[in-house]
C-alpha positions, 0 to 999 in steps of 0.5 A: 461497482464504483471503488473508493476507499483503496487501501495497499501494503507493500511489505518490507524486507527482512532484517530492515527494522528500524525501530518504529518510533525512528518514523515519527521524526521522518514523518514530522520532517515530511510535514515541515517540508509538505507545505500543508499536504500532510497534518499530523503524525499519530504513534501507535508503536505501544500496540503490538501488530498495530497500526504503527505510525501513521502520517496523516493527510486529507487525501490519503493515510499513509503508515508504517504498518505492523498488523498481522506481525508484517511491517510495511508501508500502507497507504490508505486513499481517502480522497475521491479518486475519478476514472475506471476502478483499474486507473484508481488501482494504479493510482493507488498503487503509484502513490504507495510506490512514490512513498516506499521510494521516498523511505528507501532513499531516507538517510535518517533511517538506520538501519535503512528500510527496503520493501520487497518488490514481489508481494502487495496487499490490496484492501478496500476500506469500505465494509458496506460497499465491499463487504469482505465476501467472495461476490465482491472478489468475483466483481472486482477479479478482472480489474485487480488481475489487470493490474497485477499484470501490469505492476509485475510487468506480466509475471506470473502471479498468485492471489490469495484472500483471507475471507474472514467476515471481520476483515476488510475486502483483501487480496494479496498478490505474489509473484516468484519474480523479483522486482524493486520499487523502481521496477514497478513503478516503471511498470505502471507508468507504462501503458499496457492497453488495459 
């Protein structure tokens, strides 16, 4: 399976709850500073447990997402990626984490936002190529486990799937060990030989 349309979500720590509308100004600032990388901001803050505030780009969409009543940064890759599936997972995780770090450093957000470093939701946003079924998990399990080992520096991890057919293929990966965003980025930069 040649995976594309990979999405990942890193959840925020409580009580870091700047109002959703504060991200509109932040993302407009990113557009102005991006030299054409980002194109638009969509405001879904009126929707309960919805997509929140979305920053649109040609390569990927980035949002402060509140689906399932859990706020987090959702990064959805749109541009086709080359390399192995393992390399694609790593690239998308790295891009998401870079954006998490950028938001954590955003001085205009009050209170500041912080991201949990011990949980990530990984998804494939392609119901035709990767329906939310057990056989897709079996086909991707070895790659997801290898990426999780690298992301969490070899710490023990647990995997949980929400197998509802109406949802995208998804796996939540958690570890009891605490990490910050910088440590996760460092882990992804370290080649573990996979």
